N, C-alpha and C positions, 0 to 999 in steps of 0.2 A: 452451478452456479455462479454466474459471473457478476465480480466486484465491480461496482459504479463508482465514480464520486459522486459529491453530492449535487452538481452541476450537471453532469451527466444523467444524474438521477432524477432531475429538477425535469427537464426535456423530455427523458422515456418516456417520465409518469402523465405529463401532458398529455403525450401521443398516447401513449393507453388509455386514458380518460374520456382523448375521444372517441374510442373504437365503443364505449361503457354509455347505454343510450339512459337517460333519466327518465322514469314513472312518470307522466305526468299526473297522473291518476292518484298519486300516492304521495305530495308536496308534504315536503316538512318529516316524512316516514321514509321515503328510497334509497337506498342500501349505497344506491351510486353519488345520491345527493351527499348523504353524513360521510361517504370516502374524499369526496371533494372538501368539504367542509375542513374535514380532519389534516388534508393535505394543503390548504391554505393557510392554516394555523399554522403546519409546520415550519413551511416553507416560504414566513412572509415575506422575507427578504428576495424572496426569488430564487436564482441560482448563488446567491452569495449567502443564504440560511447557512448556520452551523447544524445539521441534525444529524440524530443516530444512524448513520449511513448503513451499519448492518441490517438495522430495524427495517431500514428502509429497502434496502437491495432485498430481503425477505419477502416482504411485501408485493415487492414490483414483481417477484417472480411470482409467486403466488395468485395476482392480479390477473397475469399473461396467462397462468393455466386455466383462470376462470373466464377469460372474455374470448379466447381460442376455440372454448367448448373442447379442449384436448382429452380431457377424462370421460367428457360423455360421447366422442369419437372414439375414442378405446373402447368402451365396454357402450355398446351400443344397449339398449331395453328391447326387449321384444313383443310389452308391451307399453301403453301408453295411458299409463292409467294414474289416480291419486289414491291414497290412504280413506280418499272422503267418500271417493267415489263419483267427484264432481269433474269437468272438464277444466281444460286448462283455461279457459274461456268463462267460465261460474267464475273460478277460482280468484280470476283476476277483480271481475265486476265485485264479487264480497267481499275483496281485500281494498278495495277502491276507498278512497276518502268518501267519494258521494254516497255509497253503502253504508259504510261506517255512518257515517253522518244523519242518515235516513235510520240508524237501529237505534242509537241515541235517542233520536225522536221519538219515533216510537215506544221505548222503553219509558219515558219519561210522562207520557201521553197513558201509560199503562197503571203508572203510581195512583 
C-alpha cells in the first residue's frame, strides 16, 4: 500500500474514475456515480482539500483492484452463471431504471 499525499491522491483518483464507466441505465443508483459524488464532496477544494489520507489511500487501492479486474483474472470462473439463472444481459435489463419503473407502474395498476 503506497502512501500518497492528498494532492497526489486527488489526481490519481481522477485518473482511476476515468476508467470506471457510469451505467446510464441506472442513473441515480449507479455505484460509480455515488463514488464520484463522495469524492467530489471530500475533495471540494481539489488538490488542496484536507482529507483523511489513510482512508482515501485505502479506497484508492481497493478501487484499483476492482477496476483492474485483478481478482477476476486471478480466480477465473469455469462457468458464467448467476444464482438467479439469468444471463448478464437479462440482469442488466431487469435492474435498469426503465425496467424498475415499468414494474412500479404495473404494481400500481394491480392495486
